[in-house]
TORPA-4810 file (N, C-alpha, C, O; in nm, 3 decimals):
<nodes>
NODE_1_0.248_2.280_-0.505_0.319_2.207_-0.590_0.234_2.058_-0.576_0.160_2.037_-0.480_M
NODE_2_0.252_1.974_-0.667_0.207_1.826_-0.655_0.283_1.755_-0.669_0.355_1.760_-0.768_K
NODE_3_0.299_1.641_-0.557_0.405_1.565_-0.576_0.329_1.414_-0.581_0.218_1.387_-0.535_F
NODE_4_0.433_1.315_-0.656_0.423_1.174_-0.656_0.545_1.158_-0.544_0.644_1.231_-0.539_A
NODE_5_0.519_1.055_-0.462_0.610_0.984_-0.382_0.626_0.855_-0.427_0.521_0.792_-0.443_I
NODE_6_0.763_0.783_-0.458_0.760_0.679_-0.460_0.879_0.617_-0.341_0.985_0.680_-0.329_A
NODE_7_0.859_0.519_-0.274_0.948_0.448_-0.190_0.991_0.323_-0.201_0.912_0.229_-0.204_V
NODE_8_1.113_0.308_-0.209_1.179_0.168_-0.248_1.229_0.083_-0.152_1.254_-0.033_-0.184_F
NODE_9_1.247_0.122_-0.039_1.287_0.066_0.081_1.186_0.027_0.172_1.072_0.069_0.157_S
NODE_10_1.219_-0.056_0.274_1.148_-0.138_0.366_1.134_-0.022_0.464_1.204_0.079_0.466_P
NODE_11_1.004_-0.061_0.569_0.968_0.027_0.688_1.106_0.072_0.799_1.111_0.184_0.849_A
NODE_12_1.185_-0.009_0.818_1.298_-0.002_0.916_1.425_0.080_0.844_1.525_0.115_0.907_H
NODE_13_1.404_0.106_0.703_1.509_0.164_0.633_1.492_0.338_0.666_1.381_0.390_0.657_A
NODE_14_1.583_0.398_0.694_1.609_0.559_0.729_1.515_0.599_0.591_1.408_0.657_0.606_P
NODE_15_1.553_0.572_0.491_1.470_0.656_0.382_1.329_0.632_0.387_1.262_0.733_0.363_S
NODE_16_1.266_0.530_0.411_1.104_0.513_0.460_1.072_0.602_0.556_0.973_0.673_0.539_S
NODE_17_1.127_0.610_0.638_1.078_0.708_0.753_1.093_0.886_0.704_1.015_0.976_0.732_R
NODE_18_1.197_0.892_0.637_1.235_1.016_0.556_1.129_1.066_0.454_1.108_1.186_0.434_R
NODE_19_1.055_0.952_0.386_0.936_0.966_0.300_0.829_0.971_0.364_0.737_1.028_0.306_A
NODE_20_0.808_0.924_0.477_0.671_0.954_0.546_0.684_1.124_0.617_0.591_1.204_0.608_L
NODE_21_0.794_1.152_0.674_0.819_1.303_0.707_0.836_1.400_0.582_0.811_1.520_0.597_R
NODE_22_0.877_1.352_0.467_0.845_1.446_0.361_0.695_1.458_0.336_0.663_1.575_0.316_F
NODE_23_0.609_1.384_0.331_0.486_1.364_0.289_0.431_1.476_0.396_0.401_1.593_0.372_A
NODE_24_0.429_1.408_0.518_0.363_1.517_0.623_0.409_1.663_0.615_0.336_1.755_0.651_E
NODE_25_0.530_1.681_0.567_0.579_1.827_0.580_0.513_1.851_0.429_0.465_1.964_0.439_A
NODE_26_0.494_1.818_0.335_0.438_1.835_0.200_0.313_1.909_0.249_0.300_2.032_0.260_A
NODE_27_0.214_1.806_0.280_0.077_1.855_0.309_0.065_1.962_0.410_-0.019_2.052_0.410_L
NODE_28_0.154_1.944_0.493_0.149_2.086_0.592_0.191_2.213_0.534_0.143_2.321_0.569_A
NODE_29_0.290_2.199_0.436_0.316_2.329_0.377_0.238_2.365_0.244_0.289_2.426_0.150_G
NODE_30_0.090_2.311_0.247_-0.002_2.323_0.171_0.018_2.276_0.015_-0.030_2.327_-0.087_G
NODE_31_0.103_2.163_0.029_0.134_2.109_-0.122_0.022_1.984_-0.125_-0.055_1.965_-0.031_H
NODE_32_0.023_1.899_-0.253_-0.054_1.799_-0.287_0.007_1.693_-0.314_0.104_1.691_-0.390_E
NODE_33_-0.045_1.580_-0.250_0.039_1.447_-0.330_-0.059_1.376_-0.396_-0.166_1.341_-0.345_I
NODE_34_-0.017_1.350_-0.525_-0.086_1.295_-0.633_-0.123_1.120_-0.624_-0.226_1.060_-0.659_A
NODE_35_0.004_1.069_-0.564_-0.016_0.955_-0.503_0.124_0.895_-0.461_0.230_0.940_-0.504_R
NODE_36_0.116_0.805_-0.386_0.192_0.756_-0.299_0.219_0.603_-0.350_0.119_0.530_-0.352_L
NODE_37_0.333_0.550_-0.389_0.355_0.446_-0.455_0.473_0.350_-0.393_0.589_0.392_-0.392_F
NODE_38_0.447_0.239_-0.348_0.545_0.138_-0.295_0.606_0.059_-0.415_0.534_0.011_-0.503_L
NODE_39_0.728_0.048_-0.414_0.785_-0.035_-0.504_0.928_-0.110_-0.446_1.004_-0.056_-0.365_Y
NODE_40_0.946_-0.232_-0.499_1.065_-0.283_-0.449_1.021_-0.341_-0.315_0.907_-0.377_-0.286_Q
NODE_41_1.138_-0.343_-0.232_1.132_-0.333_-0.089_1.039_-0.263_0.000_1.019_-0.301_0.115_D
NODE_42_0.984_-0.167_-0.049_0.898_-0.059_0.003_0.769_-0.111_0.032_0.693_-0.069_0.119_G
NODE_43_0.744_-0.227_-0.067_0.629_-0.291_-0.041_0.608_-0.323_0.116_0.497_-0.318_0.170_V
NODE_44_0.707_-0.351_0.171_0.694_-0.429_0.334_0.641_-0.297_0.413_0.585_-0.317_0.521_H
NODE_45_0.653_-0.181_0.372_0.600_-0.059_0.462_0.454_-0.068_0.441_0.406_0.030_0.498_S
NODE_46_0.360_-0.139_0.387_0.227_-0.188_0.378_0.198_-0.279_0.466_0.104_-0.252_0.541_A
NODE_47_0.257_-0.392_0.483_0.238_-0.518_0.540_0.179_-0.489_0.695_0.225_-0.389_0.750_S
NODE_48_0.114_-0.542_0.744_0.034_-0.558_0.856_0.131_-0.621_0.958_0.143_-0.585_1.076_A
NODE_49_0.201_-0.723_0.896_0.264_-0.785_0.968_0.429_-0.740_1.050_0.503_-0.798_1.130_N
NODE_50_0.433_-0.622_0.989_0.578_-0.571_1.046_0.550_-0.531_1.203_0.434_-0.503_1.231_I
NODE_51_0.606_-0.528_1.260_0.622_-0.466_1.423_0.766_-0.431_1.439_0.871_-0.493_1.418_V
NODE_52_0.737_-0.316_1.480_0.844_-0.208_1.515_0.883_-0.231_1.676_0.797_-0.266_1.757_A
NODE_53_1.019_-0.209_1.711_1.049_-0.212_1.826_0.989_-0.100_1.876_0.946_-0.007_1.808_P
NODE_54_0.988_-0.108_2.004_0.890_-0.011_2.069_0.968_0.128_2.098_0.901_0.219_2.147_Q
NODE_55_1.103_0.150_2.070_1.181_0.244_2.084_1.193_0.305_1.955_1.269_0.401_1.951_D
NODE_56_1.134_0.269_1.843_1.123_0.313_1.717_0.993_0.340_1.647_0.900_0.262_1.665_E
NODE_57_0.978_0.449_1.563_0.886_0.508_1.504_0.810_0.375_1.441_0.887_0.293_1.392_L
NODE_58_0.683_0.345_1.436_0.628_0.249_1.375_0.580_0.282_1.203_0.464_0.288_1.162_D
NODE_59_0.664_0.294_1.148_0.626_0.359_1.005_0.504_0.299_0.931_0.437_0.375_0.861_V
NODE_60_0.471_0.178_0.940_0.383_0.104_0.886_0.240_0.166_0.934_0.165_0.208_0.846_T
NODE_61_0.202_0.172_1.060_0.104_0.226_1.116_0.116_0.378_1.107_0.007_0.428_1.132_N
NODE_62_0.204_0.463_1.082_0.190_0.585_1.070_0.160_0.619_0.917_0.112_0.727_0.883_H
NODE_63_0.193_0.511_0.823_0.187_0.553_0.702_0.003_0.535_0.646_-0.066_0.601_0.568_W
NODE_64_-0.022_0.417_0.728_-0.170_0.403_0.748_-0.247_0.487_0.771_-0.322_0.538_0.687_R
NODE_65_-0.238_0.523_0.915_-0.326_0.662_0.962_-0.302_0.774_0.881_-0.392_0.856_0.866_A
NODE_66_-0.179_0.791_0.821_-0.169_0.947_0.743_-0.239_0.918_0.614_-0.310_1.009_0.571_F
NODE_67_-0.231_0.815_0.549_-0.325_0.791_0.446_-0.457_0.833_0.459_-0.518_0.928_0.410_I
NODE_68_-0.496_0.724_0.551_-0.652_0.734_0.591_-0.720_0.896_0.627_-0.826_0.946_0.590_S
NODE_69_-0.610_0.952_0.714_-0.664_1.096_0.751_-0.667_1.187_0.644_-0.744_1.283_0.644_K
NODE_70_-0.590_1.164_0.554_-0.582_1.257_0.431_-0.635_1.207_0.287_-0.628_1.277_0.186_H
NODE_71_-0.689_1.074_0.292_-0.738_1.026_0.189_-0.654_1.041_0.082_-0.685_1.106_-0.017_Q
NODE_72_-0.556_0.987_0.096_-0.458_0.969_-0.015_-0.444_0.858_-0.140_-0.490_0.748_-0.109_L
NODE_73_-0.408_0.864_-0.228_-0.423_0.766_-0.321_-0.275_0.687_-0.290_-0.165_0.738_-0.308_D
NODE_74_-0.300_0.550_-0.239_-0.139_0.471_-0.168_-0.177_0.318_-0.236_-0.257_0.232_-0.201_A
NODE_75_-0.085_0.327_-0.344_-0.072_0.204_-0.422_0.051_0.117_-0.407_0.158_0.176_-0.390_V
NODE_76_0.052_0.004_-0.410_0.171_-0.088_-0.367_0.151_-0.184_-0.506_0.051_-0.238_-0.554_V
NODE_77_0.301_-0.181_-0.551_0.322_-0.258_-0.677_0.259_-0.406_-0.652_0.284_-0.468_-0.549_C
NODE_78_0.189_-0.448_-0.738_0.149_-0.585_-0.767_0.247_-0.705_-0.750_0.243_-0.799_-0.671_I
NODE_79_0.347_-0.669_-0.862_0.432_-0.768_-0.869_0.534_-0.755_-0.782_0.597_-0.858_-0.755_A
NODE_80_0.564_-0.658_-0.733_0.678_-0.658_-0.598_0.622_-0.705_-0.512_0.678_-0.804_-0.465_A
NODE_81_0.491_-0.665_-0.448_0.404_-0.727_-0.368_0.380_-0.899_-0.339_0.374_-0.952_-0.228_A
NODE_82_0.372_-0.949_-0.434_0.341_-1.102_-0.440_0.486_-1.144_-0.440_0.503_-1.232_-0.356_L
NODE_83_0.591_-1.113_-0.502_0.726_-1.157_-0.488_0.767_-1.162_-0.352_0.839_-1.251_-0.306_R
NODE_84_0.712_-1.049_-0.276_0.736_-1.045_-0.110_0.647_-1.120_-0.016_0.668_-1.153_0.101_R
NODE_85_0.563_-1.137_-0.078_0.422_-1.226_0.004_0.359_-1.103_0.084_0.335_-1.123_0.203_G
NODE_86_0.330_-0.980_0.031_0.240_-0.911_0.088_0.126_-0.894_0.007_0.115_-0.833_-0.100_V
NODE_87_0.043_-0.957_0.074_-0.087_-1.004_-0.009_-0.243_-0.927_0.053_-0.278_-0.920_0.170_L
NODE_88_-0.298_-0.890_-0.038_-0.448_-0.862_-0.001_-0.546_-0.991_-0.008_-0.510_-1.099_-0.055_N
NODE_89_-0.682_-0.965_0.047_-0.759_-1.064_0.033_-0.759_-1.158_-0.108_-0.719_-1.274_-0.121_E
NODE_90_-0.810_-1.078_-0.193_-0.809_-1.122_-0.334_-0.691_-1.201_-0.358_-0.712_-1.317_-0.396_E
NODE_91_-0.545_-1.155_-0.340_-0.431_-1.216_-0.418_-0.436_-1.347_-0.349_-0.426_-1.453_-0.409_E
NODE_92_-0.457_-1.332_-0.187_-0.448_-1.467_-0.102_-0.508_-1.597_-0.142_-0.472_-1.715_-0.136_A
NODE_93_-0.640_-1.517_-0.196_-0.741_-1.659_-0.221_-0.690_-1.697_-0.355_-0.654_-1.814_-0.370_N
NODE_94_-0.681_-1.611_-0.462_-0.598_-1.640_-0.617_-0.518_-1.730_-0.593_-0.530_-1.836_-0.654_R
NODE_95_-0.407_-1.711_-0.490_-0.290_-1.792_-0.485_-0.277_-1.892_-0.371_-0.173_-1.940_-0.324_Y
NODE_96_-0.424_-1.917_-0.332_-0.422_-2.019_-0.226_-0.322_-2.019_-0.096_-0.267_-2.116_-0.043_Q
NODE_97_-0.313_-1.868_-0.057_-0.207_-1.843_0.059_-0.309_-1.833_0.172_-0.424_-1.794_0.153_R
NODE_98_-0.252_-1.876_0.307_-0.319_-1.853_0.401_-0.333_-1.741_0.489_-0.390_-1.741_0.598_P
NODE_99_-0.252_-1.606_0.409_-0.263_-1.497_0.525_-0.297_-1.384_0.445_-0.254_-1.392_0.329_A
NODE_100_-0.365_-1.278_0.475_-0.382_-1.172_0.432_-0.287_-1.079_0.480_-0.291_-1.080_0.603_V
NODE_101_-0.204_-0.999_0.437_-0.122_-0.906_0.525_-0.116_-0.729_0.473_-0.034_-0.645_0.510_N
NODE_102_-0.231_-0.710_0.379_-0.233_-0.601_0.299_-0.365_-0.529_0.345_-0.468_-0.550_0.280_L
NODE_103_-0.366_-0.455_0.442_-0.538_-0.411_0.475_-0.541_-0.260_0.396_-0.447_-0.210_0.334_P
NODE_104_-0.636_-0.219_0.412_-0.692_-0.082_0.364_-0.598_-0.013_0.448_-0.543_-0.052_0.551_A
NODE_105_-0.584_0.125_0.369_-0.623_0.193_0.265_-0.515_0.174_0.146_-0.525_0.255_0.054_P
NODE_106_-0.412_0.076_0.138_-0.317_0.030_0.049_-0.410_-0.044_-0.061_-0.504_-0.115_-0.025_W
NODE_107_-0.376_-0.021_-0.207_-0.440_-0.096_-0.303_-0.350_-0.150_-0.382_-0.264_-0.071_-0.420_E
NODE_108_-0.338_-0.276_-0.425_-0.248_-0.330_-0.534_-0.294_-0.290_-0.657_-0.410_-0.298_-0.698_L
NODE_109_-0.176_-0.238_-0.728_-0.193_-0.205_-0.883_-0.058_-0.233_-0.948_0.037_-0.289_-0.892_S
NODE_110_-0.061_-0.189_-1.063_0.079_-0.229_-1.164_0.172_-0.101_-1.145_0.155_-0.004_-1.071_G
NODE_111_0.271_-0.129_-1.227_0.358_-0.017_-1.218_0.309_0.097_-1.328_0.383_0.195_-1.340_L
NODE_112_0.237_0.093_-1.376_0.165_0.182_-1.464_0.119_0.295_-1.377_0.135_0.407_-1.424_G
NODE_113_0.067_0.286_-1.265_0.034_0.361_-1.154_0.166_0.441_-1.138_0.146_0.555_-1.180_Q
NODE_114_0.269_0.430_-1.101_0.360_0.495_-1.121_0.399_0.597_-1.199_0.445_0.705_-1.162_L
NODE_115_0.375_0.552_-1.327_0.434_0.623_-1.454_0.304_0.738_-1.470_0.326_0.856_-1.499_H
NODE_116_0.172_0.685_-1.449_0.093_0.791_-1.441_0.096_0.913_-1.339_0.069_1.028_-1.371_E
NODE_117_0.135_0.868_-1.198_0.170_0.962_-1.107_0.252_1.064_-1.141_0.223_1.181_-1.119_A
NODE_118_0.380_1.021_-1.207_0.496_1.092_-1.253_0.440_1.172_-1.344_0.485_1.286_-1.340_A
NODE_119_0.334_1.149_-1.448_0.306_1.233_-1.549_0.194_1.348_-1.510_0.172_1.442_-1.586_Q
NODE_120_0.124_1.332_-1.381_0.043_1.436_-1.346_0.076_1.545_-1.237_0.015_1.651_-1.226_V
NODE_121_0.188_1.502_-1.152_0.271_1.526_-1.063_0.370_1.645_-1.117_0.419_1.636_-1.230_A
NODE_122_0.398_1.762_-1.027_0.484_1.814_-1.095_0.625_1.774_-1.021_0.720_1.843_-1.060_D
NODE_123_0.652_1.687_-0.933_0.775_1.608_-0.896_0.745_1.484_-0.871_0.636_1.455_-0.821_R
NODE_124_0.841_1.387_-0.904_0.850_1.283_-0.854_0.961_1.249_-0.765_1.077_1.251_-0.805_L
NODE_125_0.922_1.213_-0.631_1.047_1.207_-0.533_1.056_1.099_-0.486_0.961_1.054_-0.421_I
NODE_126_1.161_1.031_-0.501_1.189_0.856_-0.482_1.245_0.872_-0.350_1.310_0.969_-0.311_C
NODE_127_1.213_0.757_-0.279_1.319_0.739_-0.147_1.356_0.608_-0.155_1.275_0.518_-0.178_F
NODE_128_1.480_0.591_-0.137_1.565_0.433_-0.150_1.571_0.376_-0.242_1.531_0.441_-0.339_G
NODE_129_1.610_0.261_-0.267_1.635_0.198_-0.394_1.779_0.204_-0.405_1.848_0.270_-0.327_G
NODE_130_1.825_0.136_-0.501_1.958_0.168_-0.553_2.012_0.245_-0.649_2.134_0.247_-0.665_D
</nodes>
Protein backbone atom coordinates (compact mmCIF):
# COMPACT_ATOMS: atom_id res chain seq x y z
CA UNK A 1 0.00 0.00 0.00
CA UNK A 2 1.16 3.52 -0.76
CA UNK A 3 0.69 6.12 1.98
CA UNK A 4 0.80 9.90 1.98
CA UNK A 5 1.43 11.21 5.48
CA UNK A 6 0.47 14.70 6.68
CA UNK A 7 1.65 16.02 10.04
CA UNK A 8 -0.18 19.02 11.52
CA UNK A 9 1.31 19.16 15.03
CA UNK A 10 4.74 20.28 16.29
CA UNK A 11 7.62 17.94 17.11
CA UNK A 12 6.90 17.87 20.85
CA UNK A 13 3.29 16.70 20.38
CA UNK A 14 2.42 13.00 20.80
CA UNK A 15 0.81 12.91 17.35
CA UNK A 16 4.08 13.95 15.73
CA UNK A 17 5.88 11.04 17.40
CA UNK A 18 3.06 8.72 16.32
CA UNK A 19 3.46 9.90 12.73
CA UNK A 20 7.15 9.04 12.84
CA UNK A 21 6.46 5.60 14.32
CA UNK A 22 3.71 4.98 11.76
CA UNK A 23 6.08 5.88 8.90
CA UNK A 24 8.77 3.57 10.29
CA UNK A 25 6.27 0.72 10.67
CA UNK A 26 4.81 1.29 7.20
CA UNK A 27 8.20 0.94 5.51
CA UNK A 28 9.18 -1.98 7.75
CA UNK A 29 5.93 -3.67 6.67
CA UNK A 30 6.81 -3.37 3.00
CA UNK A 31 4.58 -0.39 2.26
CA UNK A 32 5.57 2.78 0.41
CA UNK A 33 5.40 6.43 1.44
CA UNK A 34 4.49 8.64 -1.50
CA UNK A 35 5.17 11.86 0.39
CA UNK A 36 5.54 13.22 3.89
CA UNK A 37 3.93 16.66 4.16
CA UNK A 38 4.28 19.02 7.13
CA UNK A 39 1.53 21.58 7.49
CA UNK A 40 0.34 24.12 10.09
CA UNK A 41 2.38 23.67 13.31
CA UNK A 42 3.81 20.47 11.86
CA UNK A 43 6.39 22.59 10.03
CA UNK A 44 8.23 22.96 13.34
CA UNK A 45 9.16 19.27 13.07
CA UNK A 46 11.55 20.24 10.27
CA UNK A 47 13.24 23.11 12.08
CA UNK A 48 16.93 22.63 12.85
CA UNK A 49 16.50 24.87 15.92
CA UNK A 50 14.27 22.50 17.89
CA UNK A 51 16.10 21.03 20.88
CA UNK A 52 14.46 18.07 22.58
CA UNK A 53 15.03 17.40 26.29
CA UNK A 54 17.57 14.64 26.88
CA UNK A 55 14.93 12.23 28.15
CA UNK A 56 12.63 12.66 25.13
CA UNK A 57 12.77 11.41 21.56
CA UNK A 58 14.40 14.00 19.29
CA UNK A 59 11.68 13.86 16.64
CA UNK A 60 13.26 16.43 14.33
CA UNK A 61 16.57 14.55 14.09
CA UNK A 62 14.80 11.22 13.75
CA UNK A 63 12.68 12.55 10.88
CA UNK A 64 15.76 13.94 9.15
CA UNK A 65 17.68 10.65 9.47
CA UNK A 66 14.65 8.55 8.48
CA UNK A 67 13.95 10.65 5.38
CA UNK A 68 17.58 10.60 4.29
CA UNK A 69 17.96 6.87 4.88
CA UNK A 70 14.87 5.99 2.85
CA UNK A 71 15.18 8.87 0.35
CA UNK A 72 11.61 9.99 0.98
CA UNK A 73 9.86 12.94 -0.58
CA UNK A 74 9.58 15.31 2.41
CA UNK A 75 7.74 18.59 1.89
CA UNK A 76 7.14 21.51 4.23
CA UNK A 77 4.25 23.82 3.35
CA UNK A 78 5.88 27.11 2.38
CA UNK A 79 3.04 29.35 3.58
CA UNK A 80 2.86 27.66 6.99
CA UNK A 81 6.67 27.65 7.27
CA UNK A 82 7.09 31.34 6.46
CA UNK A 83 4.34 32.25 8.92
CA UNK A 84 6.20 30.30 11.64
CA UNK A 85 9.74 31.40 10.81
CA UNK A 86 10.91 28.11 9.31
CA UNK A 87 13.15 29.18 6.43
CA UNK A 88 15.51 27.59 3.97
CA UNK A 89 18.43 29.61 2.62
CA UNK A 90 16.52 30.91 -0.40
CA UNK A 91 13.59 32.24 1.65
CA UNK A 92 15.84 33.69 4.36
CA UNK A 93 17.66 35.65 1.66
CA UNK A 94 14.45 36.65 -0.08
CA UNK A 95 12.92 38.09 3.10
CA UNK A 96 16.26 39.35 4.44
CA UNK A 97 16.15 37.21 7.57
CA UNK A 98 19.35 36.35 9.44
CA UNK A 99 18.75 32.65 10.07
CA UNK A 100 18.24 29.48 8.08
CA UNK A 101 16.63 26.66 10.02
CA UNK A 102 15.24 24.34 7.35
CA UNK A 103 17.99 21.92 6.34
CA UNK A 104 17.95 19.20 3.69
CA UNK A 105 16.30 16.79 3.11
CA UNK A 106 13.20 18.96 3.64
CA UNK A 107 11.87 20.99 0.71
CA UNK A 108 9.55 23.97 0.80
CA UNK A 109 6.59 23.77 -1.54
CA UNK A 110 2.92 24.58 -1.78
CA UNK A 111 -0.21 22.92 -0.52
CA UNK A 112 -0.70 21.46 -3.99
CA UNK A 113 1.96 18.90 -3.06
CA UNK A 114 -0.37 17.52 -0.37
CA UNK A 115 -3.22 17.35 -2.88
CA UNK A 116 -1.03 15.53 -5.39
CA UNK A 117 0.19 13.10 -2.72
CA UNK A 118 -3.41 12.29 -1.79
CA UNK A 119 -4.14 11.55 -5.46
CA UNK A 120 -1.22 9.17 -6.00
CA UNK A 121 -1.41 7.39 -2.64
CA UNK A 122 -3.84 4.66 -1.64
CA UNK A 123 -4.36 6.37 1.73
CA UNK A 124 -3.75 9.81 3.18
CA UNK A 125 -2.99 9.49 6.89
CA UNK A 126 -3.13 12.70 8.95
CA UNK A 127 -1.61 13.25 12.38
CA UNK A 128 -2.54 16.17 14.65
CA UNK A 129 -4.50 19.29 13.85
CA UNK A 130 -7.95 20.28 14.96
